[in-house]
N, C-alpha and C positions, 0 to 999 in steps of 0.2 A: 421708308425709303424715301432718304435726304438728300440730297446734291451736295456736293462738295465747294459751292458755287462756281465753278470753273476752275478753279486749281487742285491740282492734285499732287500729293507727293508720298512716296513710299521707299523703304531698301529691299533688297534683295541680295544678300550673300554679300559681295564688294561691291555692288552697284547702285547706285541710287538713281530713283527715277521719277522726272518732273513734266508733270503734262499741264499746257495749259490751255485753256478753249477760248478766253478773250484778251483780247492785244492789252487793254489796261490791266492784266496782270504780270504782265511781263517785269517790271518791274519790280512786286516781288517777290515773281520769281526767279530771277537773277541774285538777289539777296540772300533767296534757299541756297540756289545753285551756290554760290561762295563757301556760305554755311558747312554742305553738305561735301565741297570738296576739298576739306582738311584729311577726311576720313574715308571716302569712296570715289570712285569712278563715278561721273555725275551724266546722264543722259537726257535729252529734254526733247518734246515733241508735244504734237498737239494742234489745232486751224492756228492758235496765235504764232506760234514757234516758226509755223509753216511759213506763214504770210512774213515773217521777217526772223529771220532763221539767224540772221549776222547780230543780233540784239544779245544771244546769248553762246553765241559761236565760240567765244573766249574763255567760256568758264565750263561747258558742256560737251558735250558731245551729240549733234543733232539728229533725229530722225530713228527711221529702226521700226522696226514692223513688233509692236507692244500694243497688245488690246488694253488699252489703259480704262476704255469706259466704263468697266468695272469699280473700277478705283474714285472713281466722280459719284458714283452711286450703284451700290451691288446688286439693286433690283432691276438695272438697267441691259438691257441687251440690244441688239442689232443685227439683222436678217439682211439686208444689202446696205450695199453704196453705192454711192452716185445718185446725179437726179439729170433728167435731159430737159427740164424745163428752161436752164440758164438764167434767171434772175440775177440782175445785174449787180444787186445789194447782197447777193449770196456767196460764202467761198466755195459752197456743193463741186458746181461745177465745176472750178477749177484744181480744186483739192483732191477731189474723188473720182473727176470725170462727168462726160455726159451720157455715158451708158453706166445701165446697173450692173454691177458685179453681188452676182445670187450668190449669197455663203448659204449654201442649201442644209452644214449640216449645225448650225445655228445652234446654241443654248435660248430655251424659251424664260424669258424672265418678266415680273408684272410690268414693267416699264419696254415701251418697242419705242427704237430712239431709230428707225428708217425715217429716211427724207423726204418718201412719194411715196406710199401703199397704196394708192389707185392705180398708179402708171406703172406699177410691176406686172409682169407677166400672170394674166389670170392663172397660169400652173403653178406658180411660184406662190402669188398669192393664196390659194387653196393649200398646197404646201405648209406653211407657215401656220394657218388655222388646224391643219390634220395635227400641227406638232402642239399645240398649244390644248386641244382638246385631249391629245395622248398624254400625254405627261400632266395634264389636269393643272396646268398654271393659268391662274388668271389673268387675263389683259387689262389692267386699271387703267393704263395711261399710252396711247396711241400718239405719242408724243410730240410728234412733228406733223402729222394728220396725212390728210388726204388733199389731192390734186381737183381744184373744180374742173378744172377740164378735162378729166377723166374719170372723176364720180360719178355713177350712176344707179341706176336702180337695184339693178344686177349689186354692182359692189356694194350696197350698202346691206342688201341681206344677207350677204358672203360673209360679213364683220362684221353684219349683229349676233351672229352666231355665239361671237367671243368677247365682242367687246362692251366691257365693264364702265368702263369710264367716260368722258367728255368726246364727243365728237368734234373733232379738230380741222377748219379749213381757215383759207387766207383768202383776204381780198386787201391786196397791197394797192391797186392802183386803181382809177375811176372804171378804165376799160374794161376792167375782169368783173363788170357790175351783172353781165348776163350770166355767164357761168358760178359765179356766185350766188346770185338770189337762185338758179337754178338746184344747185346745192342744198340751200336751205329750205326749199319747196320738197326736197326728197328726203329732206332730214324733219319735216315736218309733226308728224306723229314723236317726238321727241319734244322730252323738256327742253324749257327756254336754259338751264343750266346744265344742259349738257351740249348744247349746242356752242363752243366756245370759237370765235373766228379774229385769228392775228391779223389787226389790220395795222398797218405800218404807218405812218405820220412822218410829215416832213419832206417825204417826196414829190409832194405835191403843194399848191397853195394852201393856206390853212381853212377856206371854205370848200373845199373840195375834199379834203382829209374829215372834214367835218360830217360833212355829207355821207360818204362813205361810215364812220360811224352809228349814224345816224338810221342810215339804211340798214344797217347789221341788225341795231333794234327794231324796228319796224319788221324785219323777215322773223322778229320774236328768237334772234339768239344772243348771247352776252359778247359783246367785244372784248378783247385784248389788245390795247391798245401800246406798239410799241415804235419808238423814236429811231428813225435812220441812223445807225451809229457807222462809222469811217471803220473798215476793216484791221486798220494801220494806226487807230488812235492809243497813245500812251494814257492817256484821260478820260474817266466813264463821262465825257460830255457826248450829245447827242450832236450830230451836222447839222449848221443853220443855214437853209438855204430859204431862197423865195420870201414871203412877209414873216417869215418865222425869226424869235428870238430863243434863244437856249430856254426861257423862263418859261414863254408860252408851250413848249413841246412835253415840259416837265410837267406843266400843271394838267395841260389837255389829257396827257397818261395818268395823271394821278384820278382826274375826274372820271374816266372811265373806268379805270381798274378797281377803283374802292368804289364803285356799282355807284357812284354820288347822279348820274343821270337817271337813276329811278325818283329821285325826288325832286331833284334841281335841274332848272335850264342851266346850261352851259354860259349863258348870257347873263345869267345871272352870280353864278359860280363867283364866290370872293375867298379865292385862296389866303389872301391876308388879309387880318381885319383895318387896317389903315389903308388899303388901295381900294378903288373903285376895280369892278370885276373887269378881268381883265380882257375877254373877249366881248364887252359889251358892245364897243362900237365899231366891232369886225365881222360880224356873221349877220 
């Protein structure tokens, strides 16, 4: 169930296809397009191309209805598009819409990449679950997870029938604490390793982001920290705002995602031997 890393390309008869998930992969995609163009017609798409269509317009035909997800991971599928939440840092509402598009005839696969499973109409949630059970396909990863605003006890017990992987939800801003905590409480019977919480950092000052991470740990969940990225960046570098630096964003993510919090307070974390702890005098 390996992922392509965000850039996938393949050929079919006389056409070469390039799908780009992340904008910082567009330069590599352009190199591929130029090379493919020697022998094929070239088509390009994906979230990055949707955000920056002009980047590849001289070397590829842009867009079209192609199911590229399976080329990024052959074990992945999607049963719906869109999301009504409208997070400002997310491409989904503008690319796929703020209303759900339900794909009733989707093909169940072990990785389900829908944007907001708990926000879907209950009748469609039940349809997804029924198809997984009926085709005897294990759900090993509900990849984008559940929205704390709509996740409740009924939703939990509904999906517990088939969800064999982690329960994923997000705690992206301090104002979401009540809903995120409630979601953690609903999941209290699950092991910590099966409660994975996406925590966005860089969108609030350091202290606020750190407090969100620590609350996730306090709730007996495991944080997965993601520095905020611009949707149109050509370099894989996080956005720097408030009292952050690029290095602090990377170091806080490393401390969290390598589970160093289990044995080391962030104030004592010394990512480079010759430097003082980076967060010692901040928190």
